VOBA-1610 file (N, C-alpha, C; in pm, whole numbers, padded with zeros to 5 digits, always signed):
BEGIN
Met+09228+12163+10885Met+09368+12160+10846Met+09378+12126+10697Lys+09458+12201+10627Lys+09478+12179+10484Lys+09568+12055+10464Gln+09527+11970+10371Gln+09603+11848+10342Gln+09668+11861+10205Val+09796+11830+10195Val+09871+11836+10070Val+09939+11702+10049Val+09928+11651+09926Val+09995+11526+09890Val+10094+11556+09779Ile+10220+11519+09801Ile+10324+11535+09700Ile+10364+11396+09655Val+10353+11373+09525Val+10376+11240+09468Val+10505+11239+09387Asp+10592+11143+09416Asp+10715+11122+09339Asp+10674+11042+09214Gly+10650+11113+09104Gly+10588+11057+08985Gly+10650+10930+08930Tyr+10778+10935+08894Tyr+10840+10818+08832Tyr+10858+10704+08932Asn+10874+10738+09059Asn+10883+10634+09161Asn+10752+10558+09170Ile+10640+10628+09168Ile+10509+10564+09175Ile+10483+10484+09047Ile+10520+10538+08932Ile+10503+10464+08806Ile+10579+10331+08814Gly+10698+10335+08871Gly+10777+10213+08884Gly+10724+10117+08989Ala+10646+10168+09084Ala+10597+10085+09194Ala+10461+10019+09164Trp+10383+10076+09073Trp+10251+10022+09044Trp+10257+09941+08915Ala+10217+09815+08922Ala+10227+09723+08808Ala+10157+09776+08683Glu+10037+09832+08699Glu+09961+09883+08585Glu+10040+09992+08511Leu+10098+10083+08587Leu+10172+10194+08526Leu+10307+10149+08473Gln+10368+10053+08540Gln+10496+09999+08496Gln+10480+09932+08360Lys+10372+09859+08345Lys+10344+09792+08218Lys+10316+09895+08108Leu+10241+09998+08143Leu+10209+10105+08048Leu+10335+10181+08008Lys+10426+10196+08102Lys+10552+10268+08078Lys+10637+10199+07971Glu+10630+10066+07967Glu+10706+09991+07866Glu+10660+10028+07726His+10533+10061+07713His+10477+10101+07584His+10499+10250+07558Ser+10466+10333+07659Ser+10477+10478+07643Ser+10486+10544+07780Leu+10597+10610+07804Leu+10616+10681+07931Leu+10513+10793+07945Glu+10483+10860+07835Glu+10386+10970+07839Glu+10247+10919+07881Glu+10208+10803+07829Glu+10078+10746+07867Glu+10077+10707+08014Ala+10188+10655+08064Ala+10197+10620+08206Ala+10184+10744+08293Arg+10249+10853+08254Arg+10237+10979+08328Arg+10093+11030+08327Asp+10031+11028+08208Asp+09893+11076+08198Asp+09798+10990+08280Arg+09820+10860+08281Arg+09735+10769+08358Arg+09750+10798+08507Leu+09873+10819+08552Leu+09898+10852+08692Leu+09825+10982+08728Ile+09837+11082+08644Ile+09770+11211+08670Ile+09619+11192+08675Asp+09566+11109+08587Asp+09423+11080+08585Asp+09380+11014+08717Met+09457+10919+08764Met+09426+10850+08890Met+09434+10947+09008Leu+09534+11035+09005Leu+09549+11133+09112Leu+09437+11236+09109Ala+09383+11263+08990Ala+09271+11357+08979Ala+09147+11300+09049Asp+09125+11169+09035Asp+09014+11104+09107Asp+09035+11118+09258Tyr+09158+11093+09301Tyr+09194+11102+09442Tyr+09167+11243+09494Lys+09214+11343+09419Lys+09197+11482+09460Lys+09050+11521+09467Ala+08975+11481+09364Ala+08833+11516+09360Ala+08757+11456+09478Tyr+08793+11336+09515Tyr+08723+11267+09623Tyr+08768+11317+09761Lys+08898+11327+09779Lys+08954+11365+09910Lys+08957+11516+09933Gly+08971+11592+09825Gly+08977+11738+09839Gly+09115+11790+09876His+09215+11703+09876His+09352+11746+09908His+09415+11815+09787Lys+09508+11904+09813Lys+09588+11962+09705Lys+09693+11857+09669Val+09709+11830+09539Val+09800+11724+09496Val+09904+11780+09399Tyr+10030+11749+09429Tyr+10143+11781+09342Tyr+10202+11649+09295Val+10240+11641+09169Val+10316+11525+09122Val+10444+11579+09061Val+10557+11524+09107Val+10689+11573+09066Val+10755+11468+08978Phe+10799+11512+08859Phe+10868+11423+08766Phe+11012+11469+08750Asp+11101+11374+08750Asp+11243+11397+08731Asp+11271+11444+08589Ala+11344+11550+08576Ala+11391+11593+08444Ala+11537+11635+08455His+11607+11580+08557His+11743+11628+08585His+11842+11599+08472Gln+11812+11509+08379Gln+11902+11484+08268Gln+11854+11552+08140Val+11748+11632+08153Val+11693+11703+08039Val+11729+11851+08054Pro+11793+11909+07952Pro+11829+12049+07963Pro+11706+12138+07971Gly+11715+12243+08050Gly+11604+12336+08060Gly+11578+12380+08202Leu+11475+12462+08215Leu+11443+12522+08343Leu+11340+12443+08423Gly+11293+12334+08369Gly+11186+12263+08436Gly+11055+12335+08411Gly+10956+12300+08484Gly+10829+12367+08463Gly+10723+12320+08560Lys+10614+12396+08563Lys+10504+12365+08652Lys+10376+12404+08579Tyr+10280+12313+08575Tyr+10151+12345+08514Tyr+10042+12263+08581Arg+09917+12296+08548Arg+09802+12225+08606Arg+09741+12135+08500Gln+09713+12013+08539Gln+09643+11919+08452Gln+09542+11846+08538Leu+09415+11855+08502Leu+09306+11791+08578Leu+09310+11830+08726Gln+09337+11958+08753Gln+09343+12012+08890Gln+09462+11960+08971Ile+09557+11895+08905Ile+09679+11845+08970Ile+09794+11937+08933Glu+09876+11974+09031Glu+09995+12055+09005Glu+10105+11960+08957Val+10142+11970+08830Val+10245+11884+08773Val+10375+11964+08768Val+10480+11908+08830Val+10608+11978+08840Val+10717+11894+08773Tyr+10790+11954+08681Tyr+10908+11892+08622Tyr+11029+11962+08681Thr+11127+11884+08725Thr+11245+11943+08788Thr+11330+12016+08685Arg+11418+12100+08736Arg+11512+12172+08650Arg+11626+12078+08611Glu+11707+12123+08519Glu+11826+12049+08480Glu+11916+12032+08604Lys+11969+11915+08623Lys+12057+11880+08735Lys+11987+11883+08870Glu+11856+11873+08870Glu+11780+11866+08995Glu+11700+11737+08993Thr+11709+11659+09100Thr+11634+11534+09106Thr+11494+11560+09163Ala+11407+11465+09144Ala+11271+11476+09198Ala+11278+11482+09351Asp+11369+11404+09410Asp+11382+11404+09556Asp+11417+11543+09608Glu+11511+11610+09542Glu+11550+11746+09583Glu+11432+11842+09571Arg+11357+11830+09462Arg+11243+11920+09440Arg+11133+11893+09543Ile+11112+11766+09574Ile+11010+11730+09674Ile+11049+11787+09811Glu+11176+11774+09846Glu+11223+11828+09974Glu+11204+11979+09979Arg+11235+12048+09869Arg+11217+12193+09864Arg+11068+12229+09873Leu+10984+12152+09805Leu+10840+12175+09808Leu+10784+12157+09949Val+10831+12054+10018Val+10787+12032+10157Val+10824+12153+10242Ala+10947+12202+10226Ala+10992+12318+10303Ala+10908+12443+10270Glu+10872+12461+10142Glu+10792+12578+10101Glu+10649+12571+10155Leu+10592+12452+10156Leu+10451+12437+10192Leu+10426+12418+10341Arg+10529+12384+10412Arg+10515+12356+10555Arg+10458+12477+10628Gly+10362+12450+10713Gly+10301+12558+10790Gly+10224+12503+10908Arg+10166+12592+10986Arg+10095+12550+11108Arg+09969+12472+11079Arg+09897+12509+10975Arg+09769+12445+10947Arg+09775+12362+10819Val+09893+12306+10791Val+09912+12226+10671Val+09969+12090+10709Gln+09906+11984+10661Gln+09958+11849+10680Gln+10004+11800+10544Ile+10132+11768+10532Ile+10190+11726+10404Ile+10219+11577+10408Tyr+10179+11510+10300Tyr+10209+11367+10281Tyr+10297+11356+10158Val+10399+11271+10165Val+10484+11246+10049Val+10464+11101+10008Ala+10415+11083+09884Ala+10389+10950+09832Ala+10509+10903+09751Thr+10578+10803+09805Thr+10694+10744+09737Thr+10723+10610+09803Ser+10791+10524+09729Ser+10835+10398+09790Ser+10984+10405+09822Asp+11045+10519+09800Asp+11186+10543+09829Asp+11202+10569+09978Ser+11259+10473+10051Ser+11266+10485+10197Ser+11355+10601+10242Val+11460+10631+10169Val+11547+10743+10206Val+11468+10873+10195Glu+11394+10889+10084Glu+11313+11010+10066Glu+11206+11020+10173Gln+11147+10908+10211Gln+11046+10907+10317Gln+11107+10959+10447His+11227+10913+10481His+11292+10955+10606His+11329+11104+10603Val+11381+11149+10490Val+11423+11289+10480Val+11302+11382+10494Thr+11195+11352+10421Thr+11077+11440+10428Thr+11007+11426+10563Phe+11012+11308+10623Phe+10956+11289+10756Phe+11030+11379+10855Gly+11161+11390+10838Gly+11241+11479+10922Gly+11204+11625+10906Gln+11144+11661+10793Gln+11101+11798+10768Gln+10957+11821+10813Gly+10894+11719+10867Gly+10758+11736+10918Gly+10649+11677+10830Ala+10686+11619+10716Ala+10586+11557+10629Ala+10562+11413+10673Leu+10445+11362+10643Leu+10415+11223+10671Leu+10436+11142+10545Arg+10474+11017+10561Arg+10497+10936+10443Arg+10368+10866+10401Leu+10355+10848+10273Leu+10242+10778+10215Leu+10302+10676+10118Pro+10319+10551+10164Pro+10381+10451+10076Pro+10302+10432+09947Ala+10372+10398+09840Ala+10310+10381+09708Ala+10195+10281+09714Arg+10213+10173+09784Arg+10109+10069+09794Arg+09984+10122+09863Glu+10002+10203+09967Glu+09888+10259+10040Glu+09811+10359+09953Leu+09883+10440+09876Leu+09817+10535+09786Leu+09736+10460+09681Leu+09793+10354+09625Leu+09723+10274+09525Leu+09597+10212+09585Phe+09609+10157+09705Phe+09493+10098+09772Phe+09384+10203+09792Thr+09421+10322+09837Thr+09325+10429+09860Thr+09256+10469+09730Ile+09332+10482+09623Ile+09274+10519+09493Ile+09178+10411+09445Arg+09214+10285+09462Arg+09124+10176+09420Arg+08994+10178+09501Glu+09005+10202+09630Glu+08885+10210+09714Glu+08796+10328+09674Ile+08859+10440+09645Ile+08784+10558+09601Ile+08710+10527+09471Arg+08777+10464+09378Arg+08714+10429+09250Arg+08598+10333+09269Lys+08612+10236+09360Lys+08501+10144+09390Lys+08382+10221+09444Glu+08410+10312+09538Glu+08303+10392+09598Glu+08234+10480+09494Ile+08311+10541+09407Ile+08254+10625+09302Ile+08166+10541+09210Arg+08217+10423+09171Arg+08138+10334+09084Arg+08007+10295+09150Ser+08012+10261+09278Ser+07889+10218+09347Ser+07790+10334+09359Lys+07840+10455+09382Lys+07750+10572+09389Lys+07687+10601+09253Ile+07764+10584+09148Ile+07710+10603+09013Ile+07603+10499+08985Glu+07630+10375+09021Glu+07531+10268+09000Glu+07404+10294+09079Glu+07420+10345+09201Glu+07303+10378+09284Glu+07216+10484+09217Thr+07280+10586+09166Thr+07202+10697+09108Thr+07146+10664+08971Thr+07208+10570+08900Thr+07158+10536+08767Thr+07070+10412+08766Ala+07060+10343+08880Ala+06975+10224+08887Ala+06829+10265+08874Pro+06751+10181+08806Pro+06610+10217+08792Pro+06543+10226+08929Ala+06456+10325+08943Ala+06387+10346+09070Ala+06291+10230+09095Lys+06290+10183+09215Lys+06200+10074+09251Lys+06069+10132+09303Asn+05962+10066+09268Asn+05830+10104+09317Asn+05825+10070+09465Ser+05821+10170+09549Ser+05829+10144+09693Ser+05707+10070+09746Val+05588+10091+09686Val+05467+10020+09730Val+05478+09873+09691Asp+05518+09849+09568Asp+05528+09713+09518Asp+05626+09629+09599Ser+05735+09690+09641Ser+05835+09614+09716Ser+05788+09576+09856Lys+05682+09641+09904Lys+05632+09612+10039Lys+05513+09514+10038Leu+05463+09479+09921Leu+05348+09388+09912Leu+05390+09243+09930Thr+05302+09168+09991Thr+05326+09024+10001Thr+05292+08962+09866Asp+05341+08841+09843Asp+05313+08773+09716Asp+05163+08751+09698Glu+05095+08719+09806Glu+04951+08694+09800Glu+04876+08820+09757Leu+04908+08932+09816Leu+04842+09058+09783Leu+04877+09102+09640Arg+05001+09081+09602Arg+05044+09116+09467Arg+04964+09036+09364Glu+04942+08907+09394Glu+04865+08821+09306Glu+04720+08869+09294Lys+04664+08909+09407Lys+04526+08959+09410Lys+04513+09086+09325Phe+04606+09179+09338Phe+04605+09301+09258Phe+04620+09269+09109Glu+04704+09174+09078Glu+04724+09136+08939Glu+04594+09082+08879Lys+04521+09003+08957Lys+04391+08950+08911Lys+04292+09064+08888Trp+04287+09160+08977Trp+04200+09275+08960Trp+04235+09351+08834Arg+04365+09370+08814Arg+04413+09444+08698Arg+04368+09378+08568Arg+04371+09246+08566Arg+04333+09172+08447Arg+04181+09149+08437Gly+04109+09188+08541Gly+03965+09173+08541Gly+03919+09031+08565Leu+03996+08955+08636Leu+03962+08813+08664Leu+03888+08798+08793
//
């Protein structure tokens, strides 16, 4: 079954302390950081990920592009992220598709749940991303750790001492 995650971008930025703090300095950096975190999630889980950003007060047609394998969607003028997410759920819904909507907005969670999507609370998504990053770090450490001599690790201290004496010619 194909898994799709739709993320309410500004809602998640407001819900995660790290991104909220970054937003005070630069909204663009907070968006990029969120996309970077979602790219790790996508790479590890293999789910298709959309992140939707509100642009309803910005004139224009909105837009959609790919960044780090994430589908980034900006809403059109006079369209909220919630409306775009609901439309996206309706477009993507299918027999072999499981859709998750990541937001801390309870109204949006209920509306998309009514359309067949499952909710993914902001806190749960953050927890999952942190766990994925820990796992990735540990795998990197495993592969970059110096190889241990398998024979040496199986020797008793007494035998190791005896070999050392032989090596030194004692």
